[in-house]
N, C-alpha and C positions, 0 to 999 in steps of 0.2 A: 627607424624605430620598429621593434618587433611587435607583431600582432599578439594580443593577449587572448588566450583561450581558458577554458576550465577543464579540470580533470578530477576524477574520483581517486583520492589517495588512500583512503582507508574505509573499511566496511565492518559493521558489527550488527549483532542481533541478540535479542533476549526473548525467550519464551518461558512462561511459568512452569513450575515443577508439576503442577496438577494435570496429569494426563487423563482425558475423558474419552473412553472408547465408544464405539457405536453401541456395544452391548450395555454400557453404562446408561445410555440414553433411554433404553427400554424400561427403566424404572419410572420414567416420567411420561412416556408416550407410547402409543402403539406403533412400533417400528421394529426394524431388524438390521443387523449388520449387512445382510445381502441387499436389502431395500436401499439403504443409504449409499453403499458402494456403487450399486448399479446406476443410481441417478446422479451421483456427485463425484465418485472416486475417493471419497473421504473414508479413512479407517479410524482416525482419532483426531483430537484437537486438544488444545491446552486452555484451561480456565484459570484465571488469576486466583490467588489466595488472599482473602480479605485479611487486612492487618499487616500483610507483607508486601503485596504488589499494589501499585497505583499506575495509572497511565503514565505519569511523569517518571516514576521510579523505574519502570520498564524501559522507557526511552533513555533514561540516564545510564542504565546498565549497557544498553546497546551502543550508546554514544561513547562510553569509556572504552569499549572494545575498538570502535572505529578510530578514536583518537590515538589509542596505543598503537594500532597497526599503521597509522599514518605518521607516527612519531611527532604528533602535534600536541602541545600543551593547551589546556583550556584558555589560558591567557592570550593565545594566538588567534583564537576564533573571533571573527568580526561580526558575525550575524548568525542567528538561528532561524531556520524555516521549518516549521513544525506542522505536519499534516495529521489530523485526527477528526473523527466525527463523534468520539466518545470521550470528551474532556473530563477531567476530575471535577471541575466546577463549571456551572453555566457560564460564568465569567469570573476572574480572568482566565485566559486559556492556559493549557498545560505547559506551553512553551515557557511561561514565566516561572512555573514551578521547577521545571527541569533546569532552567538557567540558574536558579537559586541552588539547586542540588549540586550543580557542577561548579559553582563559585565563579560564574562568568559575569562579573559585575558590570553594569552600565551598557552592555552591548544591546543592539536592537534585536527584537524577536518578532517573527511574523507567524501568526496562526492562520492556517487555511483549512477550508472545509470543501474538499473536492472528492470525498468518498473514496471509491476504489482507485481513482486516478490521482489521489492526493500526493503520493510520493513523486510521481512524474511531474506533476504541476510544481511541486516544491523544488525539484531538481532544476526545472526550467527557470524558476525565479532566481535560484542561486547562480545558474549559468549566465543569466543576463546581468546581474549585479557585478559578477566578476569580469565579464567582457567589457563592461563600461569603465572598469578601473576603480569603481567605488569601494569594493572589498576584495581582499585576497584569499581569505579562508572562511568558509561557510559550513556550518553543520546542518545537514538536512536529515529530518527525522520523520518516520511514520510510526504511530503507536495507537493501539486500540485495545479497549476492554469492552467486549461486546456481550459477554456471557450474562451480564446483569440485566440487559434489556430484552433478552430472548424469551419468548413465550413457550416454555418447555411443557407443552401439552399437545394433545392430538390436534387441537385447533391451529397451533403454531408450528407443528413439526416440519412443514415444508421449508420453513426458514431456519428454525432452531438447529437443525442438524448440520447446517452449512458453516456457521461462523465460529471463530475461535479468537483467542487473545494473544497478543505478542507485540514486539517492537523491532524496528530495524533502523539503522542510521548509516550515513555516509559523510565523510569529510571531503569537501570539494574545494580545490585550491586553484589559484591562477597558475598558468604554465605558458611558455612560449613554444612548446614542442607540438608541432602540428600533427605528429604521428601518434600521439597518445592524449586524447582529449574527448570531450563531448562534441560530436559533430553537429548535431542539431536536435531541437525539441519541437514537438508539434502538439498543440492543444486545441480541443474542440468541445462543444457542449450543445445540447438541444433541450431547452427547458419545456418544450411542448409535452415531454414525457415525464415531468417531475413526479407526478403521482403514481407512476407505474412501479416505483420502488422508493418508499419513503416512510418516515415516522412523523405523523402529523403533530402530535403534542409532546412536550409543552411548546406552545408558540405564543408570541406576543399579540397577534391579531385575533384575540378572542374576547368575548364579553366577560368581564369580571377578572378574577385572578387567573394566572397561567395554569396553575394546578388547583383543581377544586374537586369536590365529591362528584360533580356532574362529569367533569373531564375524565376522571378515573373510571367512572361507570361506563363511559363510551368506549373505553379500551383502545383509544387511538394512539396510545404511547407504544403500542406494539408495531413491529415492522410489517408493512403491507407490501406485497410483491406480486406482480403479474409475471409469473415465471416464463410463460411462453413469449410474451412481448420482449422481456429482457433478453432471452436467448436469441431471438430472431435479430434483434438489433446488435447484440454483442458480436455475433459471428461476422456480421457485415462490417461493423466499425473497426473491429480488431484488424482485419485484413487491410482495410482502407488506410488506417493510420500507420501500420507497419510498412506498407508499400509507399506511403507518402514519405516516410523518413528515408527509405532506401533510394527512391527516385531523386529526392532532393540532394543526395550526395553521390549520385552516379553509380549506385549498386543495384544488384538484382537479388532475389531471395536466396539463390544458391551461393551468394557471397557471404551470407551470414555464418558466423561461427557458432552463435548461440542466441536463441530467442528466450527471453525471460518474461513470460506473460503474467499479468495479475492472476492470482490463483482463485478464480471464481468458481469454476466447475471443470472437472477433467473432460467432460463432453465438449465444452466450448474449446478448450485448448487442443483437444484431439481433432476436432473439426477444422480448426484453423490450420493446424499442422498439415493435415492431409490435403486441404485445398491449396496450400502453398507449396506442396510437394517437398516438405522438409523431412529428413529422416528423424527418427525418434531421438537420436543422440544430440540433435541440434535444438531441442526444446527442453527447458528445465522445468519440471513440475515437482512440487513437494506438498500439494494440497492433501495428499493421503495422510500426512503426518500432522498437519497444523490446521486444516480447514481453511476457510476464507478469512483472512485477518485484515481485510480491507486495505487501508493505507499502508499497513505494515507488510503486506504480502510480498511485494516486489523486493524491498530491501532484505527481507528474510531469505527469500529464494536466491537473490543475487549473492548474498554473503555465503550461503551454503554451497552454491555452485563454485564460488571462489575457493572455499575451503577444500572442496573435493577435486580441485585441479581442473575444473571445467572452464575456467577463465584464465587465459594465458596472454602474455604481452603480444600485442599485434592483432589480437582477436577483434572481430567486428561483432559487437553485442547490441541487440535491440531490446529495449524495455517497452512493454505495451500494456495498456490498461483500458478497461471499460467499466463504468459503474453508474450508480444512481445520479440522476440529474436531467437527462442522461449526460454523462461526460466521458470522453475518451481522449487518450494521449499516448505519445510515444517519444522515446529518446534513443538516438543512435550514438553509440560510443565506440571509439577506437581505443582499445585497452593498452 
């Protein structure tokens, strides 16, 4: 009996039409294009259009593209694994809304909240379900609308300039081909640092209602980030989890065809690239165009890399992420 593996068969992404440049942000805060680019590498990002885009509708658009490229009909999908920290409703999750828009009746959906590592976590879940034989075709999605919770003022500019909106999707299917598959996934977290990058409210463990005048006055619905701590941990964990995936499969960094990191900050990606002695052409970055789209950043970047011919059959591809939680993860693929 042949061993069953999983393989990515189709990729898709969607970003809103609304392009927001660094110069546009100067309307709201004391900043500049040079200041933002120097610290993040970002030139522009996309913001959703109210009344047109939702978290679920963006995911739906990305999914249609992925399904079309995989030549898979919605009725063939057995499960949806949906990563986001910015759902359309507090509950139910956006996976239900996307399932409805795609007409995928009765199949299971899983919503996960693993922040910037969300897509890799979701991919790992899909990989395990397929390898056990429970499902044959799984739709994996990362989608975020972050522009609505950003504090676009001088007080919040350190965070507000970083994030953008968008969605990416992958169709993952069962295969018996050992040369074209997901080789392994690796998941980690350290909750000791949960408050180094988080949004405190609304939360259930509060006195009275989740949202009240007092809650709003405290301003804890804004993103709180200790940038120095995040950076120091990110550069270490990125390299650890990339090397973990390579070593688990008998490879070295020089064997990589392409590294697709979570698009957190160009300084983080560049530091990791240099420390691992990877040439620029082996690391794909698009943060300059989209900002940090959290769970959507890896599938957006991977799809773009594929469209530009940077991903070819037989390539060894590593996906790696680090984010709030702290959480970090990697996936090694043989394309």
